[in-house]
N, C-alpha and C positions, 0 to 999 in steps of 0.2 A: 320464447326468449330464454337464453342460457341464464344460469344463477349468476349473480354479482356478489361483490364483496363489500363488507364495511370494516374499516380499520378505525379503531378507537384509540387515541392516544392521551395519556395522563401522564403526569410527571414521573411516574414510577412503574407504569404497566402499558402494555399493548393488548389490546384486545381484538380478536378476530370473529366475525360471523358471517354467515352466509344469509343473503337474500333471495327468496324466491317468489315469483309473481311479480305483480306490477302495483295495483291499486291496493290490493290486500295483500301486502307482502308477509310471507311467512320467514321469521327470523329464527336462526339456528346459532346459538353461541358455540364457535368451534374450540376456541382455547384463548388462553392469554399467556403472557411471559412477562417477566420483570424486564424493566429499562433502567439501566443505569444512568450514570451522568449523560447529559444530552450531548451528541457528538455525531456527525455523519457516518462514520464506520460503525460506531458502536450501535447506532439506531438500524443501520442496514442490516447488520449482522442477526439482530435480536428479531427484527421483522423477517428476515430471510429464513431463520430457523424455524419461525412459526409458520411460515408459508409453506416451506419443505415438508414439516410434519404433517400437515393437512393437505398436501398435494395440491395446492392451490396456484394454478398458472393459468394463462389467457383468459383473465376476467375483467369486466369492468368494474372498478374500485373506487368507492368514495371513502373520503377520509374526514373524521371529525377529530378536532383538537381541542383538548381541554382549555379553556380560558386562560388557565395560569401559565400555559406555555406560549400565550399570545400576548399582545399588546393591543388594547382597544381604547380609542378616544376620540373625542370630538374635534372637528377643525372649524375655525370661522374663516370663510373664504375671504381673501383680499377684496378690497374695494375696486371697483372698477375691474374685475377679473376679465380678461378677453378671450382666454384659451384654457384648455385643460391643464397645460402646464404650469398656469397659475396657481391653480388649487393644488397641484402635487406638489410644488414648491412650499406653499403654505403647510401643507401637511408634514413634509420633512421637517421644516422648521420647528412645527408643533412637537413633533416626535422628540427631537433634540432637546427642546425646552423641557418636556416633561420627563425624559429618562436620561438624557446626556449621552447617549449612545450615538454612534455613527450609523445613520440610516443604510449605509452600504452593506452593513452586516445582515439586514433584514429585508424581506420582501414586503413592500407597502401596497395595500389596495384600499379602495374607497368608493363610496357612493358619491362620486365627484358632483359637486353642485355649487354653481358660481353665485346663487342667490341666498342659500341658507346654510347654516353650520351642517356638516355632514359628518357621518360616522366612517373612521378609518381603522384599519386592522393591519397588524405587523405580525409576520411569523419569521422565526430565525432562519436564514439561509441554510445553516447546516441541518436543521430539521428537514427542509424541503429537499435538499441533496441527498440526505439519507432515505427518504422515501422515494424519490427518483430512482435511486441507486438499486433498491430492493426491487422496486416495480420493473425496472428494465431487466433485472436477472431472472424474473419470473413471468415477463411477458404481460404484465398487468397494464390495463389502461387506465390511468387516474383520470376520472371525470371530474373530480371536485375536491379541493382540500380546503376547509373552512374551520374558523373557531366555532366552538359551541354555540356562543351567543349568536353569532351571525347566522348560523344554520336555522335557529329557533326563530330569530326576528324575523328573517326572510318569509318564514312559514306563516307566522301569525300576526304581524304587523297589521293587517287588513281587518282583523277580528277584534282589535282593540278598542275599548269603549270610551269615547271621550278623554278625560284627563287621567285613566288609569293607568298606573304605572305597569311595567312589564317585568317578570321575574323567571330566571331558568336557573334550575339547580343542577350541577353534574361535577362529579368527583370531588365532592366536599366543599364546593365553593357555589355560592349564590350570586348571580350576576344580574344586576338591576339596569333595566332602561327607565330614566326618569323622562316621563313624557308631560307635556302641556301643550294644548291646544293641537293635539294630534300630531306634534312634532317631537322627535326624540331630542333631549337637551343634554343629558349627560349618561354615562355608563360607570357603573360602580360595582366592584367585586367585593363579596364578603366570605370569610371563612366560615362555615358552617360547624360549631363545636358540637361534640357527641351529645351533650344534653339538649341541643336545640330540637332534636328529633322528638323529645318528650315535653316539650314546653311551648304551648299554643301561643303565649304572649311574645316569645322570643322575636318573632316576624315583626309584630307591631313596634317593638322597642327599636329595632334596627331601621326600620323604615322612618320613625321619628328622627332618629340620629342623623341618617343621610340627608333627610329634608333640611334639617336644621344647618349641617355643615354646608350644603348647596344654597341655602338662602331660598328655599322652595317651601310652598305649603305642603304638608303631608297629605298624600294622596287619599282620596275617598276609597279607592278600590286597586287592588292589584291583580293581575292575571297570570297564573303561574304555570309552568310546563316544566319537564325535565324529570328527574328522579328526585322528587320531593317526599318529606315525611308526611303521611296522612294526617298527622296531628296539625299541620299549617292549613288544612282545609276547615277547621272549626271555626267559624265566624262567632265573634262575641259583639255584645250590644253596643260596646265603646270602641271596638276596634276596627281595623280596615276591612273592608268587604274583600273575600277571597274567591276568585274563580279559577276553576281548573279548566284549562283550554283543549287538553287532549281528550278526545271521545274515549279513550280507555283509560278508567281510573288507575291510579297506583294501586298495584295489589301488595299487601303486606307478606303474603306468602310466596311470592315469586323470587327464585334465586336472584342474588344482586346482579351477577353477569348477565342473565337473561333479560332482567328489568331494564338495565342500561342498554342493553342492544335493541331491545325493542322500542325504547323511547326514542333513540337515536334514529332507527329506521323510519319512525312516524315524523321526524322532524323536516321531512322534505330532501332527504340525502339521496333520494331514490336515483340509481344510474340506469 
């Protein structure tokens, strides 16, 4: 099987990695480039330059987008929903109510469910158009474009225990999935300040605040993945129990770009 590519987008960086193999993928960080203000042509030019530099053409390519570039929210399905279009209309109304934006400027996808609240995600059209433009110029086959949380949630949701919350960290943001009775209730994103990397209690404090604002009970356990600080895995007698989901532990001595690429490659974005 030929090598595939992984493109990681954050608000200010495009990172490119090569994936080799299948189940035990070897990840090679090829390089990264700065990303200016988001726009179709700017993204296409920056990504195209990076692909040219590393002579990347005719490859299957997965894309993971930082949660800060996406919008993730829960949708209550309408009563007596009879078709998928009813759920889609509810998602568009919810999107407008939350953000005040015209849904036409975003591509909206969801786990449509007419019986239970479902997770919806939106990516800007200009971001997707920029990706498609660069992919077309280099004959890349885009196999998947996902927000970071969605990629992680799809991989780990069946491994969550009871009412444990789910958390994944990426590009300085911790995205939390608030879970009760095995169902996702809300999604919340938190900025991770620099000092949080050395504060084992930071996570407990944030979980308590989020639970209070959401009128929920603080979770007994949180299951973590992504590029998290090692400090967060330290359990305390009075704190929330922390589980590390990924079989490969976060390594303090791994270069940041390789650690991020390796974590993303293990999130189920295999192409």
